[in-house]
C-alpha positions as CSV (number, residue, x, y, z in Angstrom):
1,M,-74.1,-164.4,14.3
2,R,-75.1,-167.8,15.3
3,P,-76.3,-168.8,18.8
4,G,-72.7,-169.1,21.4
5,V,-71.2,-167.5,19.1
6,R,-69.4,-163.9,20.8
7,A,-69.0,-161.5,19.1
8,P,-65.3,-159.5,19.0
9,G,-66.1,-156.6,21.2
10,E,-67.4,-159.2,23.9
11,Q,-64.1,-161.3,23.0
12,L,-62.3,-158.1,24.3
13,A,-63.7,-156.8,27.0
14,A,-63.9,-160.7,28.3
15,E,-60.2,-160.3,28.1
16,I,-59.7,-156.7,29.8
17,R,-62.2,-157.4,33.0
18,H,-59.7,-160.7,33.3
19,R,-56.6,-158.7,33.7
20,I,-58.2,-156.1,35.5
21,L,-59.7,-159.2,38.0
22,L,-56.4,-160.9,38.0
23,G,-54.5,-157.2,38.6
24,R,-52.3,-157.4,35.7
25,L,-54.1,-154.1,34.7
26,R,-54.4,-151.5,38.5
27,P,-55.9,-148.5,39.0
28,G,-54.9,-145.7,36.5
29,D,-53.2,-147.9,34.1
30,R,-54.0,-146.6,31.0
31,L,-54.9,-148.9,28.0
32,P,-54.2,-148.1,24.3
33,P,-56.1,-145.6,22.5
34,V,-58.9,-146.9,20.3
35,R,-57.8,-146.5,17.3
36,Q,-54.1,-147.8,17.9
37,L,-56.0,-151.1,19.9
38,A,-58.1,-151.4,16.8
39,A,-55.5,-151.0,14.3
40,F,-52.9,-153.5,16.3
41,L,-56.1,-156.1,16.2
42,R,-57.2,-155.4,13.1
43,V,-61.2,-154.9,13.9
44,N,-63.5,-151.6,13.8
45,R,-62.7,-148.3,15.8
46,N,-66.6,-149.0,16.9
47,T,-66.1,-152.4,18.1
48,V,-62.9,-150.9,20.8
49,A,-64.6,-147.5,21.8
50,Q,-67.8,-149.7,22.8
51,V,-66.2,-151.7,24.8
52,Y,-64.7,-149.1,26.8
53,R,-67.6,-147.1,27.1
54,R,-69.4,-150.4,28.5
55,L,-66.8,-151.5,30.9
56,A,-66.3,-147.7,32.0
57,A,-70.6,-147.4,32.2
58,Q,-69.8,-151.3,35.2
59,G,-67.4,-149.4,36.9
60,Y,-64.1,-151.4,36.0
61,L,-62.6,-148.2,34.0
62,R,-62.5,-144.5,33.5
63,T,-62.5,-141.8,30.8
64,D,-60.5,-138.6,31.5
65,G,-61.2,-136.5,28.3
66,R,-57.9,-136.1,25.8
67,R,-55.8,-137.6,28.5
68,G,-57.1,-141.7,27.5
69,T,-59.0,-144.5,29.5
70,F,-57.4,-145.6,32.5
71,V,-58.3,-148.8,34.7
72,R,-61.2,-147.6,37.9
73,R,-60.8,-150.3,39.5
74,A,-59.0,-152.8,41.6
75,S,-57.9,-156.7,42.0
76,P,-60.8,-158.0,44.4
77,L,-57.3,-160.7,44.6
78,T,-56.0,-160.6,48.3
79,P,-52.9,-163.0,49.5
80,E,-55.3,-165.3,51.2
81,V,-57.0,-166.4,47.8
82,V,-54.4,-166.1,46.1
83,A,-52.8,-169.2,48.2
84,L,-56.1,-170.4,48.3
85,V,-56.3,-171.0,44.7
86,D,-52.7,-172.2,44.1
87,R,-53.6,-174.6,47.1
88,L,-57.0,-175.3,44.3
89,A,-54.6,-176.1,41.3
90,R,-51.7,-178.0,43.1
91,A,-55.0,-180.6,44.0
92,A,-56.1,-180.9,41.0
93,A,-53.0,-181.2,39.6
94,R,-52.2,-184.1,42.1
95,A,-55.6,-185.9,40.9
96,G,-55.1,-185.8,37.2
97,L,-57.4,-182.9,36.2
98,T,-56.9,-180.9,33.5
99,P,-57.7,-177.5,33.9
100,A,-61.1,-177.4,32.1
101,E,-61.7,-180.2,34.1
102,L,-61.0,-177.7,37.2
103,Q,-62.8,-174.7,35.7
104,S,-65.5,-177.7,35.3
105,L,-65.8,-178.5,38.2
106,V,-65.5,-175.2,40.0
107,T,-68.2,-173.6,37.7
108,V,-70.7,-176.4,39.1
109,R,-70.1,-176.3,42.4
110,V,-70.7,-172.1,42.7
111,S,-73.2,-172.8,39.5
112,S,-75.0,-175.0,42.1
113,S,-76.4,-172.5,44.7
114,V,-78.1,-170.8,42.4
115,G,-79.9,-174.0,40.7
116,S,-77.5,-174.3,37.6
117,A,-74.9,-176.7,37.5
118,R,-74.4,-176.1,33.4
119,S,-70.1,-177.7,32.9
120,L,-68.4,-175.2,30.9
121,R,-67.0,-177.9,28.9
122,P,-67.4,-178.5,25.6
123,S,-68.4,-182.4,24.4
124,S,-65.6,-184.5,23.2
125,R,-67.6,-185.0,20.4
126,L,-67.7,-181.3,19.3
127,A,-63.8,-180.7,20.6
128,A,-63.1,-183.4,18.2
129,R,-64.1,-180.8,15.7
130,V,-62.7,-177.7,16.4
131,G,-59.7,-176.3,14.0
132,F,-57.2,-173.5,14.5
133,V,-56.5,-171.8,12.3
134,E,-53.1,-169.9,12.3
135,C,-50.7,-168.3,9.2
136,N,-47.8,-169.8,10.3
137,P,-47.0,-173.5,10.9
138,V,-44.7,-172.4,14.2
139,D,-47.6,-170.4,16.0
140,L,-50.5,-172.8,14.5
141,A,-48.4,-175.8,16.5
142,Y,-48.1,-173.6,19.5
143,F,-51.7,-172.4,19.4
144,R,-53.0,-175.7,18.8
145,R,-51.2,-177.9,22.1
146,L,-52.4,-174.6,24.4
147,L,-56.1,-175.2,23.2
148,E,-55.5,-178.4,23.0
149,A,-54.9,-178.4,26.8
150,Q,-57.0,-175.8,28.2
151,V,-60.2,-177.0,26.1
152,G,-60.1,-181.1,26.2
153,G,-59.8,-183.1,22.7
154,G,-58.0,-182.5,19.9
155,I,-57.6,-179.7,17.6
156,R,-57.0,-180.0,14.2
157,P,-54.3,-177.8,13.1
158,V,-55.3,-175.5,9.8
159,P,-53.2,-173.3,7.6
160,L,-54.8,-170.3,6.8
161,A,-52.8,-170.7,2.7
162,E,-55.8,-174.3,2.1
163,L,-58.5,-173.2,3.3
164,P,-61.3,-173.4,2.8
165,R,-60.3,-177.2,1.9
166,A,-58.0,-177.9,4.6
167,A,-61.6,-176.7,7.4
168,R,-64.0,-180.0,5.4
169,G,-65.0,-181.5,8.7
170,C,-64.9,-179.5,11.2
171,A,-67.6,-177.8,12.8
172,V,-66.7,-174.6,14.6
173,L,-62.9,-172.4,13.5
174,V,-61.0,-170.5,16.4
175,T,-58.5,-168.4,15.4
176,T,-56.7,-165.2,17.0
177,F,-58.2,-161.5,16.3
178,F,-56.1,-160.7,13.6
179,H,-57.5,-163.4,10.5
180,L,-60.8,-163.5,11.8
181,E,-62.3,-161.3,8.6
182,E,-60.7,-163.2,6.5
183,V,-61.2,-166.8,8.1
184,Q,-64.9,-166.0,8.0
185,R,-64.8,-164.6,4.6
186,R,-63.2,-167.7,3.3
187,V,-65.7,-169.7,5.0
188,P,-68.3,-168.8,5.4
189,D,-70.4,-171.6,5.9
190,R,-69.2,-171.9,9.8
191,P,-69.5,-170.3,12.8
192,V,-65.8,-168.9,13.2
193,L,-64.4,-167.1,16.9
194,G,-61.7,-165.3,18.0
195,L,-59.6,-165.4,20.2
196,A,-57.8,-162.2,21.3
197,A,-54.0,-163.0,21.4
198,L,-52.2,-160.4,22.5
199,P,-49.2,-158.3,23.6
200,D,-48.7,-156.5,27.5
201,F,-50.9,-153.1,26.7
202,A,-47.5,-150.9,28.5
203,T,-45.4,-152.6,25.9
204,L,-47.5,-151.9,22.8
205,A,-47.9,-148.0,24.5
206,E,-43.8,-147.9,24.9
207,V,-43.7,-149.2,20.8
208,A,-46.5,-146.4,19.0
209,R,-43.7,-144.3,21.4
210,L,-41.2,-144.7,19.7
211,P,-39.4,-142.2,18.1
212,R,-40.2,-141.8,14.5
213,R,-36.3,-142.3,13.5
214,A,-36.0,-145.1,14.8
215,R,-34.9,-147.8,13.0
216,V,-36.6,-150.7,14.1
217,A,-35.9,-154.5,13.7
218,L,-38.8,-157.3,13.8
219,V,-37.8,-161.1,14.4
220,C,-40.4,-163.7,14.1
221,A,-39.6,-167.6,13.4
222,T,-41.5,-167.5,10.8
223,R,-41.6,-165.2,7.3
224,E,-45.2,-165.9,7.5
225,G,-45.9,-164.8,11.1
226,A,-43.4,-161.5,10.7
227,E,-45.2,-160.7,7.6
228,G,-49.1,-160.8,10.0
229,K,-46.8,-158.8,12.6
230,A,-45.7,-156.7,10.9
231,R,-49.3,-155.3,9.7
232,S,-50.6,-154.8,12.8
233,L,-47.4,-152.4,13.5
234,R,-47.6,-151.0,10.5
235,A,-51.5,-150.0,12.1
236,V,-49.7,-148.8,14.9
237,G,-47.3,-146.2,13.3
238,L,-44.4,-148.5,12.7
239,R,-44.4,-148.0,9.3
240,H,-40.8,-149.2,6.1
241,P,-38.4,-148.0,5.9
242,R,-38.1,-147.9,10.0
243,L,-39.4,-151.2,9.8
244,R,-37.8,-153.9,8.8
245,T,-38.4,-158.1,9.6
246,A,-36.0,-160.9,9.4
247,T,-37.3,-164.6,10.7
248,L,-35.2,-167.4,12.3
249,A,-34.4,-169.2,9.1
250,D,-33.1,-166.4,6.8
251,P,-29.3,-166.6,6.4
252,P,-27.1,-165.8,9.5
253,D,-25.5,-163.0,8.0
254,R,-28.8,-161.1,6.6
255,L,-30.3,-161.9,10.4
256,A,-26.9,-160.3,11.9
257,A,-27.0,-157.1,9.3
258,C,-31.0,-156.5,9.8
259,L,-29.6,-156.9,13.5
260,R,-26.8,-154.2,13.0
261,D,-28.5,-151.4,10.9
262,A,-31.4,-151.4,13.9
263,D,-31.6,-149.0,16.7
264,V,-34.7,-151.4,18.5
265,L,-35.2,-155.4,17.9
266,L,-38.6,-156.7,18.8
267,A,-39.5,-160.1,18.8
268,A,-41.5,-162.8,21.0
269,P,-39.2,-164.6,24.3
270,R,-39.1,-167.8,22.8
271,V,-37.1,-166.4,19.4
272,L,-34.9,-164.1,21.8
273,E,-33.7,-166.2,23.0
274,R,-32.2,-168.1,19.6
275,L,-31.2,-164.9,19.1
276,R,-28.5,-165.0,21.8
277,T,-27.3,-168.2,21.4
278,E,-26.8,-168.1,18.0
279,L,-26.2,-164.1,17.2
280,P,-23.8,-161.9,19.2
281,L,-26.8,-159.0,19.5
282,P,-25.1,-155.3,19.2
283,R,-24.6,-154.0,22.7
284,R,-26.7,-150.7,21.5
285,L,-29.7,-152.7,20.5
286,R,-32.7,-151.8,22.7
287,V,-34.7,-155.0,23.4
288,I,-38.4,-155.0,23.4
289,P,-40.2,-158.5,24.3
290,F,-42.7,-158.5,22.0
291,A,-45.5,-161.5,21.9
292,S,-48.9,-161.7,20.9
293,V,-50.2,-164.7,23.8
294,L,-54.1,-166.2,24.5
295,S,-54.8,-165.5,28.1
296,E,-56.3,-167.6,30.1
297,G,-59.7,-165.2,29.5
298,S,-59.2,-166.2,26.3
299,L,-59.3,-170.0,26.8
300,A,-62.5,-169.3,29.4
301,A,-64.2,-168.2,26.9
302,L,-63.1,-170.1,24.0
303,R,-64.6,-173.1,26.4
304,A,-67.6,-171.3,27.1
305,Q,-68.6,-170.3,23.4
306,L,-67.7,-174.1,22.6
307,T,-70.0,-175.0,25.4
308,A,-73.0,-173.1,23.8
309,L,-72.4,-174.1,20.6
310,G,-72.2,-177.7,21.0
311,A,-76.1,-178.0,23.2
312,A,-77.2,-175.6,20.4
313,P,-79.6,-176.8,17.6
């Protein structure tokens, strides 16, 4: 592991802590079983199990035997703190600060009280040499814009199918957990940072509890995206022929047939918007918005890792 590069377990632990501290996971909420979350993220089960044990030892989680793992700690955010943060965010926006600059400023001001003033923003030189790897052009463009706004500097889009050639000139590669091992295998000579792109845990549990006979339609923007998401869903129990895939680029009659034959529809919110405007959804169809997103916790961890890499020899 290169200096400054977090192991996948550290990234996942940071993400879960972030959700708890923001109140998106509340005391009593059940986390996905180790096997299910590891399968969905395509990481080793021991990685997830160690994360759960570590967070339990730190007081964030508790394990209740066979019943599972639950959130133990409540968010420290009070309405007063949230109001202060909102005021700070609005003031920073009026001053023209980016989210990355605001985080750096807050970190420096807080750290100065203990004698450290190190910024958590990567140098522009390093940021300009960061490549983001994704398997389909829609998610590649979406995540690239998000990373550029949060991290600062230009992020190079790198299609997964074009590795290693497309990674020439990149000092660091970033991708989601779904592709982490494959990118590391294809480009072994550079640090690869994995981001925890996760759905809402309650939604993941809802999908895993679908009846065995339920016919599920997964609709994505592109074929590459559908294949990648289907692979993760099959790992948590949704297998062919229960799971059928379609894309927005499919002929309307094929897409309509896929929806007509399904009991459940899984699609990202932006895909659902398109479907509802272009096709009448069957009334009996159960719709579950299902998207893996990069949270603020993942982005904050990425900024810290890029900074550490930029400072490393």
